[in-house]
Biopython code that builds the backbone (N, CA, C, O; Angstrom):
import numpy as np
from Bio.PDB.StructureBuilder import StructureBuilder

atoms = [
    (1, "MET", "N", (-8.310, -64.587, 78.336)),
    (1, "MET", "CA", (-8.629, -64.698, 76.931)),
    (1, "MET", "C", (-7.850, -63.652, 76.107)),
    (1, "MET", "O", (-7.424, -63.924, 74.985)),
    (2, "ALA", "N", (-7.678, -62.475, 76.676)),
    (2, "ALA", "CA", (-6.922, -61.431, 75.975)),
    (2, "ALA", "C", (-5.473, -61.855, 75.784)),
    (2, "ALA", "O", (-4.869, -61.546, 74.757)),
    (3, "ALA", "N", (-4.910, -62.556, 76.755)),
    (3, "ALA", "CA", (-3.529, -63.031, 76.637)),
    (3, "ALA", "C", (-3.410, -64.051, 75.519)),
    (3, "ALA", "O", (-2.406, -64.080, 74.807)),
    (4, "ALA", "N", (-4.421, -64.881, 75.360)),
    (4, "ALA", "CA", (-4.394, -65.883, 74.293)),
    (4, "ALA", "C", (-4.432, -65.203, 72.927)),
    (4, "ALA", "O", (-3.748, -65.633, 71.998)),
    (5, "ARG", "N", (-5.233, -64.138, 72.802)),
    (5, "ARG", "CA", (-5.291, -63.408, 71.530)),
    (5, "ARG", "C", (-3.940, -62.779, 71.199)),
    (5, "ARG", "O", (-3.488, -62.823, 70.055)),
    (6, "ARG", "N", (-3.308, -62.201, 72.202)),
    (6, "ARG", "CA", (-1.996, -61.591, 71.969)),
    (6, "ARG", "C", (-0.999, -62.631, 71.495)),
    (6, "ARG", "O", (-0.189, -62.358, 70.610)),
    (7, "LYS", "N", (-1.051, -63.804, 72.069)),
    (7, "LYS", "CA", (-0.133, -64.865, 71.669)),
    (7, "LYS", "C", (-0.361, -65.242, 70.210)),
    (7, "LYS", "O", (0.598, -65.415, 69.457)),
    (8, "ARG", "N", (-1.624, -65.372, 69.804)),
    (8, "ARG", "CA", (-1.930, -65.726, 68.422)),
    (8, "ARG", "C", (-1.452, -64.642, 67.457)),
    (8, "ARG", "O", (-0.900, -64.955, 66.403)),
    (9, "ARG", "N", (-1.657, -63.385, 67.802)),
    (9, "ARG", "CA", (-1.208, -62.296, 66.936)),
    (9, "ARG", "C", (0.310, -62.309, 66.783)),
    (9, "ARG", "O", (0.841, -62.072, 65.698)),
    (10, "HIS", "N", (0.990, -62.588, 67.875)),
    (10, "HIS", "CA", (2.447, -62.604, 67.840)),
    (10, "HIS", "C", (2.954, -63.702, 66.904)),
    (10, "HIS", "O", (3.906, -63.477, 66.157)),
    (11, "THR", "N", (2.343, -64.870, 66.931)),
    (11, "THR", "CA", (2.807, -65.960, 66.068)),
    (11, "THR", "C", (2.516, -65.638, 64.607)),
    (11, "THR", "O", (3.312, -65.989, 63.736)),
    (12, "LYS", "N", (1.387, -64.972, 64.316)),
    (12, "LYS", "CA", (1.109, -64.595, 62.934)),
    (12, "LYS", "C", (2.165, -63.620, 62.427)),
    (12, "LYS", "O", (2.625, -63.732, 61.291)),
    (13, "ARG", "N", (2.545, -62.667, 63.269)),
    (13, "ARG", "CA", (3.528, -61.675, 62.885)),
    (13, "ARG", "C", (4.868, -62.338, 62.563)),
    (13, "ARG", "O", (5.559, -61.929, 61.629)),
    (14, "GLU", "N", (5.226, -63.348, 63.328)),
    (14, "GLU", "CA", (6.479, -64.052, 63.074)),
    (14, "GLU", "C", (6.445, -64.780, 61.739)),
    (14, "GLU", "O", (7.464, -64.860, 61.053)),
    (15, "LYS", "N", (5.320, -65.297, 61.371)),
    (15, "LYS", "CA", (5.208, -66.038, 60.111)),
    (15, "LYS", "C", (5.264, -65.128, 58.890)),
    (15, "LYS", "O", (5.763, -65.528, 57.838)),
    (16, "ARG", "N", (4.753, -63.904, 59.026)),
    (16, "ARG", "CA", (4.728, -62.987, 57.885)),
    (16, "ARG", "C", (6.095, -62.446, 57.539)),
    (16, "ARG", "O", (6.334, -62.092, 56.384)),
    (17, "GLY", "N", (6.975, -62.370, 58.469)),
    (17, "GLY", "CA", (8.292, -61.801, 58.214)),
    (17, "GLY", "C", (8.318, -60.324, 58.559)),
    (17, "GLY", "O", (7.591, -59.877, 59.447)),
    (18, "PHE", "N", (9.153, -59.563, 57.859)),
    (18, "PHE", "CA", (9.307, -58.151, 58.153)),
    (18, "PHE", "C", (8.173, -57.358, 57.540)),
    (18, "PHE", "O", (7.717, -57.655, 56.436)),
    (19, "ASP", "N", (7.728, -56.362, 58.254)),
    (19, "ASP", "CA", (6.669, -55.486, 57.758)),
    (19, "ASP", "C", (7.224, -54.086, 57.572)),
    (19, "ASP", "O", (7.086, -53.232, 58.448)),
    (20, "PHE", "N", (7.851, -53.855, 56.430)),
    (20, "PHE", "CA", (8.369, -52.537, 56.095)),
    (20, "PHE", "C", (7.600, -52.020, 54.897)),
    (20, "PHE", "O", (7.279, -52.781, 53.984)),
    (21, "THR", "N", (7.306, -50.742, 54.896)),
    (21, "THR", "CA", (6.676, -50.141, 53.730)),
    (21, "THR", "C", (7.757, -49.823, 52.701)),
    (21, "THR", "O", (8.946, -49.817, 53.020)),
    (22, "LYS", "N", (7.337, -49.562, 51.475)),
    (22, "LYS", "CA", (8.298, -49.174, 50.441)),
    (22, "LYS", "C", (9.017, -47.889, 50.835)),
    (22, "LYS", "O", (10.211, -47.729, 50.584)),
    (23, "GLY", "N", (8.280, -46.985, 51.449)),
    (23, "GLY", "CA", (8.887, -45.722, 51.881)),
    (23, "GLY", "C", (9.979, -45.924, 52.913)),
    (23, "GLY", "O", (11.016, -45.264, 52.866)),
    (24, "GLN", "N", (9.746, -46.840, 53.849)),
    (24, "GLN", "CA", (10.759, -47.117, 54.864)),
    (24, "GLN", "C", (11.995, -47.757, 54.248)),
    (24, "GLN", "O", (13.119, -47.418, 54.619)),
    (25, "VAL", "N", (11.799, -48.678, 53.312)),
    (25, "VAL", "CA", (12.932, -49.321, 52.658)),
    (25, "VAL", "C", (13.691, -48.298, 51.810)),
    (25, "VAL", "O", (14.921, -48.309, 51.785)),
    (26, "ASN", "N", (12.974, -47.422, 51.121)),
    (26, "ASN", "CA", (13.626, -46.384, 50.314)),
    (26, "ASN", "C", (14.439, -45.435, 51.187)),
    (26, "ASN", "O", (15.526, -45.013, 50.794)),
    (27, "ARG", "N", (13.919, -45.092, 52.377)),
    (27, "ARG", "CA", (14.679, -44.242, 53.290)),
    (27, "ARG", "C", (15.950, -44.945, 53.756)),
    (27, "ARG", "O", (17.001, -44.318, 53.884)),
    (28, "LEU", "N", (15.850, -46.236, 54.007)),
    (28, "LEU", "CA", (17.021, -47.006, 54.410)),
    (28, "LEU", "C", (18.066, -47.021, 53.297)),
    (28, "LEU", "O", (19.259, -46.879, 53.566)),
    (29, "ILE", "N", (17.634, -47.190, 52.066)),
    (29, "ILE", "CA", (18.543, -47.158, 50.914)),
    (29, "ILE", "C", (19.227, -45.791, 50.839)),
    (29, "ILE", "O", (20.434, -45.709, 50.616)),
    (30, "ASP", "N", (18.455, -44.725, 51.024)),
    (30, "ASP", "CA", (19.026, -43.372, 50.997)),
    (30, "ASP", "C", (20.091, -43.191, 52.075)),
    (30, "ASP", "O", (21.152, -42.622, 51.819)),
    (31, "VAL", "N", (19.803, -43.679, 53.280)),
    (31, "VAL", "CA", (20.767, -43.558, 54.377)),
    (31, "VAL", "C", (22.051, -44.313, 54.049)),
    (31, "VAL", "O", (23.146, -43.843, 54.356)),
    (32, "LEU", "N", (21.920, -45.473, 53.433)),
    (32, "LEU", "CA", (23.093, -46.295, 53.137)),
    (32, "LEU", "C", (23.944, -45.715, 52.003)),
    (32, "LEU", "O", (25.173, -45.727, 52.084)),
    (33, "PHE", "N", (23.301, -45.210, 50.953)),
    (33, "PHE", "CA", (24.054, -44.825, 49.759)),
    (33, "PHE", "C", (24.388, -43.345, 49.653)),
    (33, "PHE", "O", (25.474, -43.006, 49.183)),
    (34, "HIS", "N", (23.504, -42.456, 50.067)),
    (34, "HIS", "CA", (23.704, -41.024, 49.818)),
    (34, "HIS", "C", (24.969, -40.479, 50.472)),
    (34, "HIS", "O", (25.585, -39.551, 49.947)),
    (35, "ARG", "N", (25.355, -41.032, 51.587)),
    (35, "ARG", "CA", (26.564, -40.531, 52.255)),
    (35, "ARG", "C", (27.831, -40.797, 51.453)),
    (35, "ARG", "O", (28.860, -40.166, 51.697)),
    (36, "HIS", "N", (27.769, -41.722, 50.500)),
    (36, "HIS", "CA", (28.951, -42.096, 49.723)),
    (36, "HIS", "C", (28.992, -41.445, 48.339)),
    (36, "HIS", "O", (29.937, -41.676, 47.584)),
    (37, "PHE", "N", (27.996, -40.644, 47.995)),
    (37, "PHE", "CA", (27.938, -40.037, 46.660)),
    (37, "PHE", "C", (29.188, -39.238, 46.337)),
    (37, "PHE", "O", (29.711, -39.344, 45.228)),
    (38, "ARG", "N", (29.678, -38.445, 47.271)),
    (38, "ARG", "CA", (30.840, -37.588, 46.993)),
    (38, "ARG", "C", (32.120, -38.403, 46.880)),
    (38, "ARG", "O", (33.036, -38.024, 46.150)),
    (39, "ARG", "N", (32.188, -39.508, 47.592)),
    (39, "ARG", "CA", (33.383, -40.339, 47.559)),
    (39, "ARG", "C", (33.503, -41.068, 46.222)),
    (39, "ARG", "O", (34.590, -41.170, 45.653)),
    (40, "ASN", "N", (32.360, -41.578, 45.725)),
    (40, "ASN", "CA", (32.386, -42.331, 44.480)),
    (40, "ASN", "C", (31.010, -42.226, 43.820)),
    (40, "ASN", "O", (30.028, -42.719, 44.375)),
    (41, "PRO", "N", (30.920, -41.596, 42.655)),
    (41, "PRO", "CA", (29.628, -41.436, 41.978)),
    (41, "PRO", "C", (28.966, -42.758, 41.571)),
    (41, "PRO", "O", (27.784, -42.764, 41.226)),
    (42, "ASP", "N", (29.693, -43.864, 41.604)),
    (42, "ASP", "CA", (29.075, -45.159, 41.297)),
    (42, "ASP", "C", (27.963, -45.490, 42.291)),
    (42, "ASP", "O", (27.045, -46.245, 41.971)),
    (43, "PHE", "N", (28.044, -44.932, 43.484)),
    (43, "PHE", "CA", (26.999, -45.174, 44.477)),
    (43, "PHE", "C", (25.659, -44.574, 44.039)),
    (43, "PHE", "O", (24.606, -45.033, 44.481)),
    (44, "ILE", "N", (25.690, -43.561, 43.180)),
    (44, "ILE", "CA", (24.447, -42.986, 42.657)),
    (44, "ILE", "C", (23.749, -44.024, 41.782)),
    (44, "ILE", "O", (22.527, -44.164, 41.828)),
    (45, "LEU", "N", (24.529, -44.745, 40.990)),
    (45, "LEU", "CA", (23.956, -45.804, 40.156)),
    (45, "LEU", "C", (23.415, -46.949, 41.008)),
    (45, "LEU", "O", (22.338, -47.478, 40.732)),
    (46, "LEU", "N", (24.162, -47.330, 42.041)),
    (46, "LEU", "CA", (23.700, -48.390, 42.936)),
    (46, "LEU", "C", (22.427, -47.975, 43.672)),
    (46, "LEU", "O", (21.526, -48.787, 43.880)),
    (47, "ASP", "N", (22.364, -46.708, 44.062)),
    (47, "ASP", "CA", (21.177, -46.175, 44.715)),
    (47, "ASP", "C", (19.957, -46.295, 43.788)),
    (47, "ASP", "O", (18.887, -46.732, 44.211)),
    (48, "GLY", "N", (20.131, -45.909, 42.542)),
    (48, "GLY", "CA", (19.037, -46.005, 41.566)),
    (48, "GLY", "C", (18.608, -47.438, 41.340)),
    (48, "GLY", "O", (17.415, -47.721, 41.227)),
    (49, "LEU", "N", (19.570, -48.349, 41.272)),
    (49, "LEU", "CA", (19.256, -49.762, 41.079)),
    (49, "LEU", "C", (18.502, -50.331, 42.280)),
    (49, "LEU", "O", (17.537, -51.077, 42.113)),
    (50, "ALA", "N", (18.935, -49.985, 43.472)),
    (50, "ALA", "CA", (18.261, -50.473, 44.675)),
    (50, "ALA", "C", (16.832, -49.944, 44.750)),
    (50, "ALA", "O", (15.914, -50.683, 45.107)),
    (51, "HIS", "N", (16.639, -48.667, 44.415)),
    (51, "HIS", "CA", (15.290, -48.110, 44.414)),
    (51, "HIS", "C", (14.430, -48.793, 43.354)),
    (51, "HIS", "O", (13.241, -49.020, 43.581)),
    (52, "ALA", "N", (15.009, -49.122, 42.202)),
    (52, "ALA", "CA", (14.256, -49.803, 41.146)),
    (52, "ALA", "C", (13.806, -51.192, 41.600)),
    (52, "ALA", "O", (12.698, -51.621, 41.276)),
    (53, "ILE", "N", (14.646, -51.883, 42.336)),
    (53, "ILE", "CA", (14.276, -53.203, 42.843)),
    (53, "ILE", "C", (13.110, -53.085, 43.823)),
    (53, "ILE", "O", (12.186, -53.897, 43.796)),
    (54, "VAL", "N", (13.157, -52.084, 44.677)),
    (54, "VAL", "CA", (12.084, -51.898, 45.663)),
    (54, "VAL", "C", (10.778, -51.506, 44.973)),
    (54, "VAL", "O", (9.718, -52.036, 45.304)),
    (55, "GLU", "N", (10.851, -50.581, 44.018)),
    (55, "GLU", "CA", (9.647, -50.096, 43.350)),
    (55, "GLU", "C", (9.007, -51.173, 42.479)),
    (55, "GLU", "O", (7.781, -51.232, 42.378)),
    (56, "ASP", "N", (9.809, -52.015, 41.857)),
    (56, "ASP", "CA", (9.323, -53.101, 40.995)),
    (56, "ASP", "C", (8.477, -52.567, 39.827)),
    (56, "ASP", "O", (7.532, -53.220, 39.384)),
    (57, "ASP", "N", (8.829, -51.381, 39.342)),
    (57, "ASP", "CA", (8.167, -50.772, 38.193)),
    (57, "ASP", "C", (9.251, -50.083, 37.376)),
    (57, "ASP", "O", (9.688, -48.982, 37.711)),
    (58, "LEU", "N", (9.681, -50.738, 36.304)),
    (58, "LEU", "CA", (10.832, -50.265, 35.541)),
    (58, "LEU", "C", (10.619, -48.865, 34.976)),
    (58, "LEU", "O", (11.507, -48.019, 35.076)),
    (59, "GLU", "N", (9.456, -48.612, 34.385)),
    (59, "GLU", "CA", (9.206, -47.305, 33.772)),
    (59, "GLU", "C", (9.262, -46.184, 34.811)),
    (59, "GLU", "O", (9.883, -45.148, 34.577)),
    (60, "LEU", "N", (8.617, -46.392, 35.947)),
    (60, "LEU", "CA", (8.637, -45.395, 37.012)),
    (60, "LEU", "C", (10.054, -45.182, 37.541)),
    (60, "LEU", "O", (10.465, -44.052, 37.807)),
    (61, "SER", "N", (10.789, -46.273, 37.689)),
    (61, "SER", "CA", (12.154, -46.184, 38.200)),
    (61, "SER", "C", (13.055, -45.407, 37.252)),
    (61, "SER", "O", (13.898, -44.626, 37.693)),
    (62, "ILE", "N", (12.882, -45.616, 35.961)),
    (62, "ILE", "CA", (13.686, -44.891, 34.975)),
    (62, "ILE", "C", (13.369, -43.396, 35.032)),
    (62, "ILE", "O", (14.271, -42.559, 34.988)),
    (63, "ARG", "N", (12.071, -43.070, 35.132)),
    (63, "ARG", "CA", (11.692, -41.660, 35.220)),
    (63, "ARG", "C", (12.259, -41.004, 36.479)),
    (63, "ARG", "O", (12.753, -39.878, 36.430)),
    (64, "LYS", "N", (12.187, -41.712, 37.602)),
    (64, "LYS", "CA", (12.703, -41.157, 38.854)),
    (64, "LYS", "C", (14.217, -41.011, 38.803)),
    (64, "LYS", "O", (14.761, -40.034, 39.317)),
    (65, "PHE", "N", (14.912, -41.986, 38.179)),
    (65, "PHE", "CA", (16.366, -41.873, 38.078)),
    (65, "PHE", "C", (16.742, -40.695, 37.181)),
    (65, "PHE", "O", (17.697, -39.971, 37.461)),
    (66, "ALA", "N", (15.977, -40.512, 36.095)),
    (66, "ALA", "CA", (16.245, -39.373, 35.210)),
    (66, "ALA", "C", (16.028, -38.051, 35.943)),
    (66, "ALA", "O", (16.740, -37.078, 35.695)),
    (67, "LYS", "N", (15.049, -38.014, 36.843)),
    (67, "LYS", "CA", (14.734, -36.781, 37.554)),
    (67, "LYS", "C", (15.708, -36.496, 38.695)),
    (67, "LYS", "O", (16.113, -35.351, 38.894)),
    (68, "TYR", "N", (16.086, -37.536, 39.449)),
    (68, "TYR", "CA", (16.909, -37.330, 40.647)),
    (68, "TYR", "C", (18.351, -37.840, 40.497)),
    (68, "TYR", "O", (19.285, -37.179, 40.950)),
    (69, "GLY", "N", (18.536, -38.981, 39.880)),
    (69, "GLY", "CA", (19.852, -39.599, 39.804)),
    (69, "GLY", "C", (20.784, -38.956, 38.798)),
    (69, "GLY", "O", (21.958, -38.729, 39.087)),
    (70, "VAL", "N", (20.265, -38.661, 37.616)),
    (70, "VAL", "CA", (21.111, -38.075, 36.566)),
    (70, "VAL", "C", (21.665, -36.710, 36.989)),
    (70, "VAL", "O", (22.862, -36.473, 36.826)),
    (71, "PRO", "N", (20.838, -35.805, 37.526)),
    (71, "PRO", "CA", (21.420, -34.519, 37.980)),
    (71, "PRO", "C", (22.471, -34.703, 39.077)),
    (71, "PRO", "O", (23.489, -34.011, 39.086)),
    (72, "ALA", "N", (22.224, -35.632, 39.997)),
    (72, "ALA", "CA", (23.212, -35.878, 41.055)),
    (72, "ALA", "C", (24.499, -36.443, 40.461)),
    (72, "ALA", "O", (25.597, -36.080, 40.883)),
    (73, "LEU", "N", (24.357, -37.332, 39.482)),
    (73, "LEU", "CA", (25.521, -37.928, 38.825)),
    (73, "LEU", "C", (26.315, -36.865, 38.074)),
    (73, "LEU", "O", (27.543, -36.835, 38.145)),
    (74, "LEU", "N", (25.621, -36.004, 37.365)),
    (74, "LEU", "CA", (26.297, -34.923, 36.641)),
    (74, "LEU", "C", (27.003, -33.968, 37.606)),
    (74, "LEU", "O", (28.126, -33.533, 37.350)),
    (75, "LYS", "N", (26.346, -33.652, 38.700)),
    (75, "LYS", "CA", (26.930, -32.754, 39.689)),
    (75, "LYS", "C", (28.213, -33.335, 40.268)),
    (75, "LYS", "O", (29.213, -32.630, 40.400)),
    (76, "GLU", "N", (28.188, -34.604, 40.609)),
    (76, "GLU", "CA", (29.367, -35.235, 41.215)),
    (76, "GLU", "C", (30.492, -35.441, 40.209)),
    (76, "GLU", "O", (31.661, -35.274, 40.557)),
    (77, "THR", "N", (30.166, -35.799, 38.971)),
    (77, "THR", "CA", (31.228, -35.982, 37.979)),
    (77, "THR", "C", (31.840, -34.628, 37.612)),
    (77, "THR", "O", (33.040, -34.539, 37.354)),
    (78, "GLU", "N", (31.027, -33.583, 37.586)),
    (78, "GLU", "CA", (31.553, -32.237, 37.315)),
    (78, "GLU", "C", (32.470, -31.788, 38.445)),
    (78, "GLU", "O", (33.506, -31.166, 38.208)),
    (79, "ARG", "N", (32.084, -32.107, 39.662)),
    (79, "ARG", "CA", (32.887, -31.730, 40.824)),
    (79, "ARG", "C", (34.217, -32.488, 40.837)),
    (79, "ARG", "O", (35.218, -31.966, 41.327)),
    (80, "LYS", "N", (34.238, -33.700, 40.309)),
    (80, "LYS", "CA", (35.452, -34.524, 40.317)),
    (80, "LYS", "C", (36.447, -34.138, 39.226)),
    (80, "LYS", "O", (37.610, -34.537, 39.287)),
    (81, "LYS", "N", (36.009, -33.368, 38.228)),
    (81, "LYS", "CA", (36.910, -32.994, 37.142)),
    (81, "LYS", "C", (38.052, -32.142, 37.682)),
    (81, "LYS", "O", (37.830, -31.262, 38.513)),
    (82, "PRO", "N", (39.273, -32.399, 37.216)),
    (82, "PRO", "CA", (40.380, -31.532, 37.640)),
    (82, "PRO", "C", (40.225, -30.155, 36.995)),
    (82, "PRO", "O", (39.936, -30.039, 35.804)),
    (83, "ARG", "N", (40.418, -29.146, 37.784)),
    (83, "ARG", "CA", (40.293, -27.779, 37.272)),
    (83, "ARG", "C", (41.621, -27.318, 36.694)),
    (83, "ARG", "O", (42.692, -27.617, 37.222)),
    (84, "LYS", "N", (41.522, -26.593, 35.608)),
    (84, "LYS", "CA", (42.734, -26.059, 34.999)),
    (84, "LYS", "C", (43.208, -24.883, 35.823)),
    (84, "LYS", "O", (42.422, -24.020, 36.215)),
    (85, "ARG", "N", (44.493, -24.860, 36.078)),
    (85, "ARG", "CA", (45.072, -23.778, 36.848)),
    (85, "ARG", "C", (45.487, -22.671, 35.882)),
    (85, "ARG", "O", (46.036, -22.929, 34.810)),
    (86, "LYS", "N", (45.216, -21.461, 36.280)),
    (86, "LYS", "CA", (45.649, -20.321, 35.473)),
    (86, "LYS", "C", (47.105, -20.037, 35.764)),
    (86, "LYS", "O", (47.542, -20.065, 36.914)),
    (87, "ARG", "N", (47.842, -19.767, 34.719)),
    (87, "ARG", "CA", (49.257, -19.424, 34.899)),
    (87, "ARG", "C", (49.384, -17.965, 35.249)),
    (87, "ARG", "O", (48.658, -17.108, 34.745)),
    (88, "ARG", "N", (50.307, -17.715, 36.105)),
    (88, "ARG", "CA", (50.577, -16.321, 36.449)),
    (88, "ARG", "C", (51.687, -15.803, 35.539)),
    (88, "ARG", "O", (52.564, -16.558, 35.120)),
    (89, "GLY", "N", (51.640, -14.578, 35.254)),
    (89, "GLY", "CA", (52.664, -13.980, 34.399)),
    (89, "GLY", "C", (52.219, -14.001, 32.955)),
    (89, "GLY", "O", (51.313, -14.752, 32.596)),
    (90, "GLY", "N", (52.830, -13.203, 32.137)),
    (90, "GLY", "CA", (52.364, -13.065, 30.767)),
    (90, "GLY", "C", (53.288, -13.663, 29.740)),
    (90, "GLY", "O", (52.906, -13.768, 28.575)),
    (91, "GLY", "N", (54.492, -14.062, 30.115)),
    (91, "GLY", "CA", (55.449, -14.525, 29.116)),
    (91, "GLY", "C", (55.335, -16.018, 28.852)),
    (91, "GLY", "O", (54.792, -16.785, 29.648)),
    (92, "SER", "N", (55.868, -16.393, 27.704)),
    (92, "SER", "CA", (55.909, -17.814, 27.391)),
    (92, "SER", "C", (57.274, -18.365, 27.757)),
    (92, "SER", "O", (58.251, -17.620, 27.827)),
    (93, "ARG", "N", (57.343, -19.614, 27.982)),
    (93, "ARG", "CA", (58.616, -20.227, 28.416)),
    (93, "ARG", "C", (59.260, -20.983, 27.331)),
    (93, "ARG", "O", (60.332, -21.556, 27.529)),
]
sb = StructureBuilder()
sb.init_structure("model")
sb.init_model(0)
sb.init_chain("A")
sb.init_seg("    ")
for serial, (resi, resn, name, xyz) in enumerate(atoms, 1):
    if name == "N":
        sb.init_residue(resn, " ", resi, " ")
    sb.init_atom(name, np.array(xyz, "f"), 0.0, 1.0, " ", f" {name:<3s}", serial, name[0])
structure = sb.get_structure()
């Protein structure tokens, strides 16, 4: 009888599909996108969009992006700016 119950539970699980929590999906999004932030800051925007889709709450997603995404975006765009080189010597050419 216990084997029959296990079989029934298994078929129910197959019908429901994947059982991931929002936290697990958000961690997966972080693993996929965060490694590419330094290569291209556009991934920060994609990361925020993916998290917004998972959260399904626009106001909360905007607040979280303002708290975490905007500083990361500013940091990466600042890092990408070309730095001005100081000239050596005092004379003009």
